[in-house]
C-alpha positions in Angstrom: 0.0 0.0 0.0 1.2 3.5 -0.8 2.8 5.6 1.9 0.4 8.1 3.4 1.3 11.3 5.1 -1.2 13.7 6.7 -0.3 16.7 4.6 2.5 18.2 2.6 3.6 20.5 -0.2 3.3 24.2 -0.4 2.9 26.3 2.7 0.4 29.1 3.3 0.1 31.3 0.3 -0.5 35.1 0.2 -3.6 37.1 -0.4 -5.6 36.1 -3.4 -4.1 32.5 -3.5 -6.6 29.7 -4.2 -6.7 26.2 -2.9 -8.3 23.6 -5.2 -9.7 20.5 -3.5 -9.4 17.4 -5.7 -11.1 14.3 -4.2 -10.0 11.0 -5.8 -10.4 7.3 -5.2 -7.0 6.8 -6.7 -8.0 4.2 -9.2 -5.4 3.1 -11.8 -8.0 3.7 -14.6 -8.2 7.4 -13.6 -4.5 8.1 -13.0 -4.0 10.0 -16.3 -7.3 11.9 -15.7 -6.1 12.9 -12.2 -2.8 14.0 -13.6 -4.6 16.2 -16.1 -6.8 17.7 -13.4 -3.8 18.5 -11.2 -2.0 20.1 -14.2 -5.0 22.2 -15.0 -4.7 23.7 -11.5 -1.0 24.1 -11.5 -1.0 25.8 -14.9 -3.6 28.5 -14.1 -2.7 31.9 -15.3 -2.9 35.1 -13.3 -3.3 33.4 -9.9 -1.4 31.2 -7.4 -3.3 27.9 -7.3 -2.5 25.0 -4.9 -4.0 21.5 -5.5 -5.1 19.7 -2.4 -5.5 16.1 -3.4 -7.7 14.0 -1.1 -7.2 10.3 -1.7 -10.2 8.5 0.0 -10.9 4.8 0.3 -8.8 1.7 0.5 -9.2 0.4 -3.1 -6.7 2.7 -4.6 -3.6 2.1 -6.7 -0.7 1.9 -4.2 1.8 3.1 -6.7 -0.4 6.1 -7.5 -0.7 6.8 -3.8 3.0 6.6 -3.3 3.6 9.0 -6.2 1.1 11.5 -4.9 2.6 11.4 -1.4 6.0 12.2 -2.7 5.0 15.2 -4.8 6.1 18.6 -3.5 3.9 20.7 -5.8 0.6 19.5 -4.3 -0.9 19.0 -0.8 -1.7 15.4 -0.3 -4.2 14.0 2.2 -5.3 10.4 2.7 -8.5 9.3 4.3 -9.5 5.6 4.5 -13.2 6.1 4.2 -14.5 6.1 0.6 -16.8 9.1 0.8 -17.0 12.2 -1.3 -18.7 14.3 1.4 -16.0 13.3 3.9 -13.2 14.1 1.3 -14.7 17.5 0.7 -14.8 18.3 4.5 -11.2 17.0 4.9 -10.0 19.0 2.0 -11.8 22.1 3.3 -10.1 21.6 6.7 -6.7 21.9 4.9 -7.5 25.2 3.1 -5.5 28.1 4.5 -5.9 30.5 1.5 -8.3 33.3 1.0 -10.3 31.4 -1.6 -10.9 27.8 -2.6 -12.5 25.7 -5.3 -13.2 22.0 -6.0 -12.4 19.9 -9.0 -13.3 16.2 -9.6 -10.4 14.1 -10.7 -11.8 13.6 -14.3 -12.5 17.3 -14.9 -10.2 20.2 -15.7 -10.1 24.0 -15.4 -9.6 26.2 -18.4 -6.2 28.1 -18.2 -7.6 31.4 -17.0 -10.6 30.0 -15.2 -9.7 30.8 -11.7 -8.5 34.3 -12.4 -11.8 35.1 -14.1 -13.7 33.9 -11.0 -11.3 35.6 -8.6 -11.9 39.0 -10.3 -15.6 38.8 -9.4 -15.0 38.1 -5.7 -12.3 40.8 -5.5 -14.8 43.3 -6.9 -17.5 42.3 -4.5 -16.4 41.7 -0.9 -19.9 40.7 0.2 -20.1 37.7 -2.2 -19.3 34.3 -0.7 -19.3 32.4 -4.0 -19.0 33.0 -7.7 -20.4 30.4 -10.1 -19.5 30.2 -13.8 -20.7 28.2 -16.8 -18.5 25.6 -18.5 -18.3 22.8 -21.0 -19.7 19.3 -20.7 -17.6 16.7 -22.5 -18.6 13.3 -23.8 -15.8 11.9 -25.8 -14.9 14.4 -28.5 -18.1 16.4 -28.1 -18.3 19.6 -26.0 -21.2 21.8 -25.2 -22.1 24.5 -22.6 -23.7 23.2 -19.5 -26.3 26.0 -19.2 -27.7 28.0 -22.1 -29.5 30.9 -20.3 -26.9 31.6 -17.6 -27.7 35.3 -17.1 -31.2 34.5 -15.7 -29.9 32.6 -12.7 -28.7 35.5 -10.6 -32.2 37.0 -10.4 -33.4 34.2 -8.2 -30.7 31.5 -7.7 -33.0 29.3 -5.5 -35.8 29.2 -8.0 -33.3 28.6 -10.8 -31.9 25.6 -8.9 -35.3 23.9 -9.1 -35.0 24.1 -12.9 -31.4 22.9 -13.2 -28.4 22.5 -11.1 -26.1 25.5 -11.6 -23.3 24.4 -9.3 -21.4 21.4 -10.7 -18.4 20.6 -8.5 -15.9 22.4 -10.8 -17.9 25.6 -11.3 -17.4 27.6 -8.2 -14.9 29.8 -6.3 -15.6 30.2 -2.6 -14.4 32.9 -0.2 -12.9 31.0 2.7 -14.0 33.3 5.5 -17.7 33.2 4.4 -17.8 29.5 3.5 -16.4 27.6 6.4 -15.8 23.9 6.8 -19.2 23.6 8.4 -20.9 24.0 5.0 -19.7 20.5 4.2 -21.0 18.9 7.4 -23.7 16.3 6.9 -23.7 16.6 3.1 -25.7 13.7 1.6 -23.9 11.1 -0.5 -26.0 11.9 -3.6 -27.0 15.3 -5.1 -24.1 16.7 -3.0 -23.6 19.9 -5.0 -27.3 20.6 -5.4 -27.6 20.4 -1.6 -24.6 22.6 -1.1 -25.9 25.1 -3.8 -29.3 25.3 -2.1 -27.7 25.8 1.4 -25.5 28.6 0.1 -28.1 30.3 -2.0 -30.4 30.5 1.1 -27.8 31.9 3.4 -25.0 33.6 1.3 -24.7 36.1 -1.6 -23.9 34.2 -4.8 -22.6 35.9 -7.9 -22.7 34.4 -11.4 -20.2 34.9 -14.2 -21.4 34.2 -17.8 -18.0 32.8 -18.9 -16.8 29.2 -19.4 -14.1 28.3 -17.0 -14.1 24.5 -16.8 -14.6 21.2 -18.7 -16.7 18.6 -17.0 -16.6 15.0 -18.2 -19.8 13.1 -18.7 -19.4 9.4 -18.0 -22.2 7.5 -19.7 -20.8 4.0 -19.2 -22.5 2.3 -16.2 -24.4 5.4 -15.4 -24.8 5.9 -11.7 -28.3 7.3 -12.3 -29.5 3.9 -13.2 -28.4 2.3 -9.9 -30.6 1.6 -6.9 -28.2 3.4 -4.7 -28.5 6.6 -6.7 -32.3 6.4 -6.8 -32.7 5.8 -3.1 -29.9 8.3 -2.3 -31.6 10.9 -4.3 -34.8 10.5 -2.2 -32.7 10.9 1.0 -31.0 14.0 -0.4 -34.2 15.7 -1.3 -35.6 14.9 2.1 -32.5 16.6 3.6 -33.2 19.7 1.5 -36.7 19.8 2.8 -35.2 20.1 6.3 -33.9 23.6 5.3 -35.9 26.8 5.8 -37.0 27.1 2.2 -39.8 29.4 0.8 -43.2 27.7 0.4 -43.1 27.6 -3.5 -39.6 26.0 -3.4 -40.9 23.5 -0.8 -43.7 22.5 -3.2 -41.3 22.0 -6.0 -39.0 19.9 -3.9 -41.9 17.7 -2.8 -42.8 17.3 -6.5 -39.2 16.3 -7.2 -39.5 13.9 -4.3 -42.6 12.3 -5.9 -40.8 11.9 -9.2 -37.8 10.3 -7.4 -40.0 7.9 -5.5 -41.8 7.0 -8.8 -38.4 6.3 -10.5 -37.4 4.2 -7.5 -40.6 2.2 -7.8 -40.2 1.4 -11.5 -36.6 0.3 -10.8 -37.7 -1.9 -7.9 -40.5 -3.5 -9.8 -38.2 -4.2 -12.8 -35.8 -6.0 -10.4 -38.5 -8.1 -8.7 -38.7 -6.1 -5.4 -42.5 -5.9 -5.4 -43.1 -4.8 -1.8 -40.5 -2.0 -2.1 -42.0 -0.9 -5.4 -45.4 -0.7 -3.8 -44.1 1.3 -0.9 -42.3 3.8 -3.1 -45.3 4.1 -5.3 -47.7 4.8 -2.5 -45.4 7.4 -1.0 -45.1 9.1 -4.4 -48.9 9.5 -4.5 -48.9 11.4 -1.2 -46.7 14.2 -2.6 -47.8 17.2 -4.6 -48.3 16.2 -8.2 -48.2 12.5 -7.2 -51.6 12.0 -8.9 -49.8 11.8 -12.2 -48.4 8.5 -11.2 -51.7 6.9 -10.3 -52.0 5.1 -13.6 -48.8 3.4 -12.9 -50.7 1.3 -10.3 -51.8 -1.1 -13.0 -48.2 -2.2 -13.5 -47.9 -3.1 -9.9 -51.2 -4.9 -9.9 -50.4 -6.9 -13.1 -48.1 -9.5 -11.3 -50.7 -10.0 -8.6 -53.5 -10.6 -11.0 -51.3 -12.8 -13.2 -51.9 -10.6 -16.2 -48.4 -10.9 -17.4 -48.4 -14.6 -17.1 -51.7 -15.0 -18.9 -50.4 -12.8 -21.8 -47.3 -15.0 -21.9 -49.5 -18.1 -22.0 -51.6 -16.7 -24.9 -48.4 -15.8 -26.8 -47.0 -19.3 -26.3 -50.3 -20.9 -27.4 -50.3 -18.8 -30.6 -46.7 -19.8 -31.3 -47.5 -23.5 -30.8 -50.6 -23.5 -33.0 
């Protein structure tokens, strides 16, 4: 196993310096992507940027861990628990610069991305966070993540109900206004939507209509198709409902909760978990807008009434005749 030290690399930087937290599981398959992410931080123009690489989990490449621990141009932290929220909190605890950002290990910053964000926060001392647009990447294709970016700043909370405007690589935070506590109790799914809502309700957020990052879209083995994601999404929305949100936003969150429960039900039914599918479906009906899923009840009743089996029997009889 690779050698792990608590922290190392550059010492505290001067005013205007930026720490960039890079959580990683340290997998061999992502080593080149991680190197690209680190290089995109180190090669920023117009700012002093310090990568804080947080290796989390025990299923990492030991040679990669060893290599990271020996580097003097980054700060390296190891945490045995495989958890993105924990890695974010640990990385934030190591920030000793005036500003910080986050970057997933398969994403990258554009060369002047941090300096563009920094100029906004330096011009507005009351802003805790600036968010920019960026490019989504799928293979050789690239496109902007948000088309109408200018409309978000008018009402960030309402805009968040339409689309998530804070991907992990899009923000720059002012350290004295966004403390480590912002990452406490972050859910394991919809992490950045949760963080965005928490900040938009309590801090001043600025928006810069300029691309500053490239975010990779991984379609292979999509997490959104997993039971863990579907159930985790429900838990995350319930956590958002614990916040003091305006009544219209609460209704929209509950409608999203109904949709998430419906999606969970269809997944559970497809995988033979009938009782769980019924429970998710009935809960979805209790939420605002849940009536739209009432017709789905027939799919849950079909196995109980043997409809699917009788249809199969008829099809087999036609084939045999």
